[in-house]
N, C-alpha and C positions, 0 to 999 in steps of 0.2 A: 155174372161168377159165371164160368162158361163148367159145361161139364163134360163130358167129354168122356167115349170108350178106345180110349187109340190102341186098347190092347188085341182090338182087333179089327181083323183087314176086309169090310166089307167088299167081298170084290162085284164092279157094275155091273150090273142089268147088263147083258147082250143081246139086243135085238136084229137078227138077220135081215136084211129087207131088199123086194126090189126097189131097182131107179122109179117104180111106176107110185110105188109105196112109201116114198119117201118124205116130198111134199105134206103130207098128210095128216104122218109120224111125226114130226117136225111142229108142226102147224099145233100139235094135241100140246105136246110138250113145253113147248111155248108159253100157251095158254095158260098153261097148267103153273105156271112160275118158276120151269126151270131156264137156266143160265147154258148160254152155249157156251163153252170153256176154251174148246178148240176144234177143229175138223183136223185131221189128217193123212195125207196120201201115202199110202204104202206101195214098193214095188215088189211082187209077190215071188217076181219069175216066169209064172204064169197067167199071168193077169194086174191088173191093180186093185185094190183095193182099199173104199174112206173110209176112215170110221169119226162119226156125230158126236163127242164128250157134250154128255148133259148133266148139267150137277143143281140140285136144288137142298135148300134147309131145310121144311118145313113139307115134309118127313125127310132127315137129312140123306141122301141116295145122291148115285153115279149111275147115270143110266147111258150104252155107247148102241147108237146106230149104225151098224156094217154093211156094208153097201157093194155089192163087188164088180167092176168095171173091165169088159173084155179088153187087147188092146188093141184089137182094130173097129171097136165103136167105143172108142173114151170120149161118153161123155155125164154127165148129171144134170138130173136138173137143178135150176138157182133157187137158191134160198132166199134170193139178197132182198127181196119183197119182206119176206115174212121177220129178218134177223137184219140187221148195218153189215156187226159183225160176218157175218156168216158170206155176204157178199165177196169182201175182203179176204177171208182165206178161201172162195174159191178165187177169184184175179190171181193169188199167187200159186194155189195149185195148176193153175193151166198154165203160169209161167214154167214152174220146175218141173212138173211130172208132166207137161204138152195133152192135161185132163180138161175139157170143154168144157163150160158151164155154161149148160142151153139155157136160153130167151133173158143172158147176165142184160140189167141196163146199164152198163158201165163196161161193155165187152175187152177196154185198152187194157194197155201192161201196167201191170205194177211193180212188181218186183224186178225184171229184168227190162235195162234200158234201152233203146234203139237200138243201139250200134251188137248187142245180144245178139250172137249167127240166127237166125232165124231155121225151126227145126230141132235145135238143139235143145231139151230138156235134163238140165242138169243132174237131178237128182235119179233119174232114171235111172238105173242096172247098169244100161251100156256105155254110157254117158262118161266113160272112165279119162278118154282125150278130148283135150280143152280145144276144139277148132279155133283157126283165128277170128277175131272180131271185128265186126263191118266200121264204115260211119254210119255216124245218127243216123240214119236215113227215117229215123219213127219219132220224132221229139213228140215229150209227153203234152200231150194236148190241153192247155192252157184254155181258161173259157177265155174268151177277151170280152169284156169289159166295152162297152162302145157312149159316147154322148157326152153332153158342150160340159168342160175339163176338167175329161177323165186322164188322168195315165199312170203310167207303170212303174213300180218300185224294184227292182230283183236286189234279192238277197241272195249272199252264197250260189254254190255250194260248198267255197273255200271261207271259211271263219276265219277272224280272227282270235287266234287261242288254238288250243290243240283237241275240242271238239269233234264231232265227224262230220262229214259234209252233208248239207242236205240244204236247199232249198228250196227260197219265199219270194214269190211272184204276186204284188197287192198293186192291186187297180183302185186309185183315189183318186176323190176329188179334195181340193182346198189338203186337209191333213187330215180329214176324213175317212177311216177304208171304208170301202165298199165290199170288195171283196179279196180273197184272199187266200192263195192254193199253195201249197205243199205239194211237193215231189223228194224223195228219197230214196232205200235201197242205191244208194252210190259203195255202198263196200258191203254188198252182199258176200259175205266169207264163209260160206258153205257151212258154217257150224255142225249141224245137225246130221253131216254126213261123215262128221269128223267123228263123231263118238261111234260111226258103224263100227263093228270087228273087236271091237275092247269089253275084256271082259271089265263089270261095272266098279268095280274099286278102282280100276283104273280111269274109270270117269270125272271123278271126286273133283280132279286137276282142271280139268276142261271146266267144269261147270262154273266153275269157281272165275273163270276169265271170259264167260259170257259177257257181261258187262260189269269193271270194271268196281264199280259203286255201291254194286246191290252181290258180294261175294257170296256172302251166306242165305242171303233167300234164293239164288238160283241155286245154292248148294246143296243148302236143304230140301226143295223140292225135287231135284234129283235125286237122292239120295232117299227120301219117301216114297218116290215113285219106284225106286228096287225096292225099296221092303217090303210096298208092297205086290210088286209082283212075285214076288218070294214068299211072302208071307212071313218074315223079318222082325219081331214084336220089339221094340224100344224099350228099356228101363225105366220106370220117372223119371227117376235122377237124371238120366241121360237127355228126356227130352224135356225136361225145367232147363239143364244148361245147354241144353239147342234152342229154347225160346230167348234165353237173357242172351246168345249171338247178337239174335235174331233183333232185340229190341238196343243192345249195343250199335247196331249198324243205320240204324233208326235214326237213335237219338244225333249222331253226328251231322247224317245227308238233312236233317229238321235242321239242327245251328247254322249250316251252312247256307242252308238255302234262304233260313228264317233273318240272316245279314244280307244276304245278296239281296231281296226285297227291299229292302232297308235304302241298298246302296246304290238302286236301281231308277231310286226320285232323290238322290242327290245324297242321304242321307250318309256320308263315308264312313263317319267314326262307329257308329253302328257295327258295322262291317266289320271294320277291324278290332270288335272288341269281341266278336263273336267269329270271326277266327282264330283268335289267341282261343277260345275255347273249342272251338274244333281242333287244334294243336293239341290243347288239352284232351280230351276225345281220344284222338287218333293213339298217343302216349298208353292209356290205358288199352285198348286192344291189342297194343305191341307185346305190353306186361300180361293178357288172357291168353292170346294163340303167341307172341313171337310175329305176330303183323300189322302192322298199324293198320289196313284193310281187314285183317279178321280171316286170313287164309292158313289155312292145314289145320282146323279143331274139327272140322267134321268127317264122316267116317260113316263108314254103310253099315250099320246094326249101331251105330254108336255115336260116339265122340270125346274130347281129349283137350284138356286145358291145362298151361301152364301153372296159371292162378286165376285165382275172381277178383274183383275191383273192389275196393274199398270205398264200402258205402260211402264215408263221409266224401270222398273226396268226390263222387255222384252230388250229394247234397251242395256239397260247394258249387262244383257245374249250374246245379240248377236255382240255386238264389239269384246265381252271377246273371242268368239267361233270362230268369223272371224279370230283373230289374232292366235288362234290357229292353226284354219283348212289353211293360209298361211305359218306358222310355218314349219305345216304338210310335205303338197305337194314341202315345198323351203327344204327342205332336200334331198339332194340326192339318200343316203344311203336308205333310207324309201320310196323314187317314184321311184326307181330303184326295192324295194321286191315288189313295186303294180303291176311297168308295163308289162305289157304282161304278166299274172300271173292268170292264170285258166280261159281262155277266154270262155264265151258261144255266138259259131254265132250266128247270127238272125232268119238264117233257124231253128234252133236246138230247139233258143227260145218260138219261134212261134209254133213251132211244137209240144213242150210238154207243152202248153197252159200256159205258165209261169206271171206270172202276176206280180203286184207294181214295184218297184224296181230294182227287178233283173231283168225283163221284160226293163225296160227304161232305163238300159244301156245298153244294148244287140240291143238296138236303134228303142225300140216297145214302139208308142206314144200311152199310154194308163191310163186312169186315172179314177177314175169311176168320181170324185171330177166334172169332167169336162163333161164326158161323161155321166152318169145319175145324173144330181145333185140333191141338195134336198134347195137350197139355192145359191141365185149369192155371189160369193167369192169377187167380186171386181174387180177392174183393177186392182191390185198387183198377182194377182192368176194367175200361167202360168203352164202347164208343163214341169219337169226338164228330158231330154235325154243326152244321149252320145250313141254314136257306137262304141266305144273297147270290149265290152263285157267281162271288165278283174276285176281286182280288183279293178283296179286306176278308171275305168268307175262308179261301187258299190260306190264308196267312194266319187267319184264328183258328183253323181245323188244326194247324201242324203246330203251331203253338199249344194248344190243348194237347194234340196227341207227344210233345216232348213230355209235357209236364205227366201228364201216364205213366209214360215209358219209364219215365224216370224211378216213378214210384213202384210200377213193374216189377223193373232191376232193381231196386235195393232190395225189396221182400220176396225173388225168386234167389238173391246172395243168401238172408237169410235163413230160408229153406233148403237148398245148395248142403250149410254146412262146411265139413273138410272135402266135396267131393268135385272130383277135378275132371270124373266124367271117366268110362270102361274102355273107350282106343277098342272097344270093339267093331274090328272089323269083318266082312261080308266070306263066308267061306267059300271056295270051287264048289258051282252050282258041279253036280255028278248030270248027268241024261237026266231027260224025262218031255215033260211035257212045253212045249213055246209058254210063255207067261206073257200078262201084261201090267202094268201098275200107272195107275193114275195120283197125281198131287195137287194140294194148292196150298199156298202157301203165302203168308199176308207179307209182300213183303215194305218197302219202306215208302214202294212208292204207290203198292197195289198188289191184289193176287197175283202172284204168280205160277203156272198152269204147265207142269213136264207129265209126259206121257209117256212111259218105254213101254218095247217090246223083246225077249230076252227069245233066243232060238232053243232048240232042245238042248246044247251044249253049254250055256249057259250067257252065251255071248251078246251083246247088243247088237239088235239088228233093226232100230229104231228107236228115235227121238224127236221127239215134238217141244218144241220150246216155245211157253206164249208166256212173254213179259209186257207185265201191265200198261206199257208205251203203245203196243200193238191197239188197242182199244181207245187208247186215248189221246193218243196225236190228232186222230181225225176231228174231233170234238174244237181243236184250237181256233182255225180257220172260225168255226162256230160264234166261239165267245167273242171273234174276235171285229164282229162287224161291227160297225158302224161306231168302232175305238179309233183314235188319233195313231198316228205313225209312232210321231215321240212314245207313245205306251207300249209299244213292243214289244220291246227288250222287259220291261214290265210282267207283260202281261206270259211271255214267255218263259221267264223263270218261275213265274206262279204255276205251271205247269209243269215243268221240267222232269220232261221227257226224253229216254231214252233214247240216243240215235243205235249204236250198239247194239242195246235188246231188240231194238224194231228189225234192223236188217243183220238177219240173222246168215 
């Protein structure tokens, strides 16, 4: 049982620090069990400002560390040795704002590839005109593995299919992967910049398109961040309806991937049946919001749907899926391919800050639906974990989550009765003080974090988006060590992280 008090918007505790005090303060928060949810840089027009947002569960709280940085001395002390995710946030700020992380152990580019113009930082206020891009004079520094029998295999960045680009370079002996390195950010879309200058209610449609398979997760995280900034309370029935949409999104994605995992080991008949069930769920989605991927239901301050799913339809899908899961796990060859493949040890999963089913499959008991709840999900909800950290554990966690989500969804439909949403939208905000808000929402991949800032006129001045893929992609090469090359598609699908959600 969750026991939220979502009617109260507890403002984060804000601590303004000098650069000299940042490391000690951040180290203390991390040692006390606070998680670094995001790091956001801001160009305020008279200097830079960096916000480090920490979140804790026991007690539940949010803490923002704020550091002012002058333009003419644009550096911050690196926290990379204290927090692996902090190191990547810092490299991203260097690429997009020109803010140098002093003493960073990996000072090379992260977001900007070698052909990006030197000295041009696209998130600064003055970077409105895009200069000509250069030849790739600063290639990504892949580590070359040397020794008898070592050879390299390059995959991507262009792939067969419609997925976004990403490059994987394998150093291999025989069939065994000695090292794999990934290169992403081929599609930096400037998503966060596109929000700036919009009124909050005009940002929902853009939030729905951050990554196409997580429409509800990102739109809800955005809406809740705005509501936290504006002090808007959402009614309990609307919060329940939002939770239902979130579970419907979880269902069709989990069903699809459970079948794809079987397909990657040659059990294609299972894949065919899960795609049939996915289609059924997408048609249910369309009956709910008018869109197969659940667009159009969320508003600032509320939610509105056309209809609720028929519980009998969900029950039939659940029965079919349970049979498919039993057949899959009962197949000796399939189970053998899953078992022990690409394990991610709990210590490494924790150190890298993994989230969602990737973390839970390695024994990390974390889920924002329980840890940062916005509604009581009832007695059917519980967090599913495994301890093996391998493909089998990631499969079993998602199979368990599918069962939980079905039960939660049916219970929410019962509790909602005739409620179809209030459709409340944010009223124009008059002149006032600038405001900020942060939200944590458990999307189907893991915890999504949005932080927004509004100007005195109520217009968006900055939004920072963190998809769980940002935390989970770096763990994939770790899990692949000593895995054979033919298992890469299987392992990659067991992680199934988003390119679009990562390459904002």
